[in-house]
C-alpha positions as CSV (number, residue, x, y, z in Angstrom):
1,M,-91.5,-11.7,241.5
2,K,-89.5,-9.9,239.0
3,Y,-88.6,-6.4,239.3
4,Q,-87.1,-3.7,236.6
5,V,-84.7,-1.3,238.5
6,T,-83.1,1.7,236.9
7,F,-79.8,2.8,238.5
8,R,-78.1,6.2,238.2
9,E,-74.9,5.8,236.6
10,R,-71.8,8.4,236.5
11,S,-69.6,8.6,233.4
12,D,-66.5,10.1,232.3
13,A,-66.1,12.9,229.6
14,E,-66.1,10.2,227.0
15,G,-69.4,8.8,228.3
16,K,-67.8,5.5,229.6
17,P,-69.1,4.3,233.1
18,T,-67.1,5.2,236.1
19,E,-68.9,3.0,238.5
20,N,-71.0,-0.3,238.5
21,P,-74.3,0.6,239.9
22,P,-75.4,-2.7,241.0
23,S,-72.3,-3.1,243.4
24,F,-74.0,-0.4,245.3
25,L,-77.3,-2.7,245.9
26,E,-75.2,-6.0,246.7
27,P,-74.1,-5.0,250.0
28,E,-77.7,-4.1,251.3
29,L,-78.7,-7.5,250.3
30,V,-79.1,-10.7,252.5
31,D,-78.4,-14.0,250.8
32,G,-81.2,-15.5,249.0
33,V,-83.1,-12.4,248.2
34,V,-82.2,-12.2,244.7
35,Q,-82.2,-15.4,242.7
36,D,-80.9,-13.8,239.4
37,A,-80.0,-10.6,237.9
38,V,-80.1,-9.6,234.1
39,F,-78.6,-6.6,232.5
40,V,-81.1,-4.8,230.2
41,Q,-79.8,-1.5,228.7
42,R,-77.7,1.5,229.3
43,I,-78.8,4.8,228.5
44,E,-75.9,7.4,227.9
45,P,-75.6,10.8,229.6
46,E,-77.4,13.5,227.7
47,A,-74.2,15.5,227.4
48,I,-72.8,13.2,224.9
49,H,-74.9,14.7,222.3
50,S,-73.8,13.7,218.9
51,Q,-70.0,13.8,219.7
52,E,-67.7,11.4,221.3
53,V,-66.6,13.5,224.2
54,M,-68.4,16.0,226.5
55,D,-68.0,19.6,226.4
56,E,-66.3,21.0,229.2
57,D,-69.3,23.0,230.3
58,D,-71.5,19.8,230.1
59,A,-69.4,17.7,232.7
60,F,-72.2,18.3,235.1
61,L,-74.5,16.4,233.0
62,S,-72.5,12.9,233.2
63,I,-75.1,11.1,234.8
64,G,-77.0,8.0,232.6
65,T,-79.0,5.1,233.5
66,E,-78.5,1.4,233.7
67,V,-81.7,-1.0,233.8
68,W,-81.5,-4.4,235.3
69,E,-84.2,-6.9,235.9
70,Y,-84.0,-8.9,239.2
71,D,-85.7,-12.2,240.2
72,V,-86.7,-11.7,243.7
73,A,-87.2,-14.8,245.8
74,E,-91.1,-15.4,246.8
75,G,-91.8,-13.6,250.2
76,R,-88.7,-11.5,250.1
77,E,-89.9,-8.6,248.0
78,Q,-89.9,-6.2,251.0
79,E,-86.3,-6.9,251.8
80,F,-85.4,-6.3,248.2
81,I,-87.3,-2.9,248.2
82,D,-85.5,-1.9,251.3
83,A,-82.2,-2.8,249.8
84,L,-83.0,-0.7,246.7
85,K,-83.9,2.3,248.9
86,N,-80.9,2.0,251.0
87,S,-78.5,1.7,247.9
88,Q,-79.0,5.3,247.2
89,M,-78.3,4.4,243.5
90,V,-81.7,3.6,242.4
91,V,-83.7,6.2,240.3
92,E,-86.9,3.9,240.0
93,Y,-88.1,0.3,240.3
94,E,-91.1,-1.4,239.1
95,A,-92.7,-4.8,239.6
96,L,-93.1,-7.0,236.5
97,D,-95.8,-9.6,235.9
98,D,-95.2,-13.2,234.6
99,A,-95.3,-12.0,231.1
100,G,-92.5,-9.5,231.7
101,Q,-94.9,-6.5,231.7
102,L,-94.9,-3.8,234.3
103,A,-97.4,-4.7,237.1
104,N,-99.4,-2.5,239.3
105,V,-97.4,-2.3,242.5
106,E,-97.5,0.6,245.0
107,Q,-94.1,1.8,245.7
């Protein structure tokens, strides 16, 4: 099954990432749970506005998001979900159906 995962991502004053969100998930995963991972998109922090550098008083708004899709081995879905929760970097996750559309899966 595939999952779309949205990670929290901290940025510097110029909006450049200061951490690699998936690296917080990797230590939580057991070998063989994830078969493939693909970067989908990055959403810059709101504080960037239309300028290239955040205002000093907007530095607390330096959180953006990064979206990835993970292909999880059959029967290992709960291990993957547990790892997402333990990483403490996941904002949300949703299961995708075979056509890549969001599926109705209870979280």
